[in-house]
C-alpha positions as CSV (number, residue, x, y, z in Angstrom):
1,X,-48.1,51.1,-22.8
2,X,-46.3,49.7,-19.7
3,X,-43.8,51.8,-17.7
4,X,-40.2,51.4,-18.8
5,X,-38.0,49.6,-16.3
6,X,-35.4,51.9,-15.0
7,X,-31.8,50.9,-14.1
8,X,-29.7,53.1,-11.9
9,X,-26.1,53.2,-10.6
10,X,-25.6,55.6,-7.7
11,X,-22.0,56.1,-6.6
12,X,-21.1,57.6,-3.2
13,X,-17.6,58.6,-2.1
14,X,-17.2,58.6,1.7
15,X,-15.0,61.2,3.4
16,X,-11.7,59.7,4.7
17,X,-12.2,58.0,8.0
18,X,-16.0,57.7,7.6
19,X,-16.1,54.6,5.5
20,X,-17.6,52.4,8.3
21,X,-20.2,55.0,9.1
22,X,-21.1,55.4,5.5
23,X,-21.3,51.7,5.0
24,X,-23.7,51.4,7.9
25,X,-25.9,54.4,6.7
26,X,-26.1,52.9,3.2
27,X,-26.7,49.4,4.4
28,X,-29.6,50.6,6.5
29,X,-31.4,51.5,3.3
30,X,-31.4,47.9,1.9
31,X,-34.2,46.3,3.8
32,X,-36.8,49.1,3.6
33,X,-36.0,49.8,0.0
34,X,-36.3,46.2,-1.1
35,X,-39.8,46.1,0.4
36,X,-41.0,49.0,-1.8
37,X,-43.5,48.0,-4.4
38,X,-41.6,49.4,-7.3
39,X,-38.2,48.0,-6.4
40,X,-37.0,45.0,-8.5
41,X,-33.4,45.0,-7.4
42,X,-31.4,47.1,-4.9
43,X,-27.8,46.0,-4.2
44,X,-25.0,47.8,-2.4
45,X,-21.3,47.3,-3.4
46,X,-18.0,48.6,-2.1
47,X,-15.1,49.2,-4.5
48,X,-12.3,46.7,-4.0
49,X,-9.6,49.2,-4.9
50,X,-11.0,52.1,-2.9
51,X,-13.0,51.4,0.3
52,X,-14.3,54.9,0.3
53,X,-16.4,54.2,-2.9
54,X,-19.9,52.6,-2.5
55,X,-22.2,51.8,-5.4
56,X,-25.8,50.9,-5.5
57,X,-27.1,49.0,-8.5
58,X,-30.8,49.5,-8.7
59,X,-33.7,48.3,-10.9
60,X,-37.1,50.0,-10.6
61,X,-40.4,49.2,-12.3
62,X,-40.7,52.8,-13.5
63,X,-39.4,56.3,-13.1
64,X,-42.4,56.9,-10.8
65,X,-41.3,54.1,-8.5
66,X,-37.8,55.7,-8.3
67,X,-39.4,59.1,-7.5
68,X,-41.5,57.5,-4.8
69,X,-38.3,55.9,-3.4
70,X,-36.5,59.2,-3.3
71,X,-39.4,60.8,-1.3
72,X,-39.2,58.2,1.5
73,X,-38.1,59.5,4.9
74,X,-35.1,57.2,5.1
75,X,-33.8,58.5,1.8
76,X,-34.5,62.1,2.8
77,X,-32.5,61.5,6.0
78,X,-29.5,60.4,3.9
79,X,-29.8,63.3,1.6
80,X,-29.6,65.6,4.6
81,X,-26.3,64.1,5.5
82,X,-24.6,64.3,2.1
83,X,-22.3,67.2,3.1
84,X,-21.3,65.6,6.4
85,X,-20.5,62.1,5.0
86,X,-19.4,62.4,1.4
87,X,-16.5,64.1,-0.4
88,X,-18.7,64.9,-3.4
89,X,-22.4,64.7,-4.1
90,X,-23.6,61.3,-5.1
91,X,-23.3,60.5,-8.8
92,X,-26.4,59.1,-10.3
93,X,-26.5,57.4,-13.7
94,X,-29.5,56.0,-15.6
95,X,-28.8,53.0,-17.8
96,X,-30.4,51.5,-20.9
97,X,-29.9,47.8,-21.0
98,X,-28.5,46.7,-24.4
99,X,-29.6,43.2,-25.4
């Protein structure tokens, strides 16, 4: 049985005044993540109505591919900065595509 494709929405809320720093930190994840074998799609968005809100839309080949991603040094570095950069911990949602 093939691994189930995993879709993720990860929402980050920057602390006031840190929007540009957060954008740079999150943008730095795009290139290395997109090169990961298990990554199908990895896009960063900023809310039009609230520039403090950033959202990743991600598609992974499997849960294992996502777990491998979360263990990468560049992700671990961001996790270490959560209290410094964000108002609240990131909100992670797993999605089922309805056809």
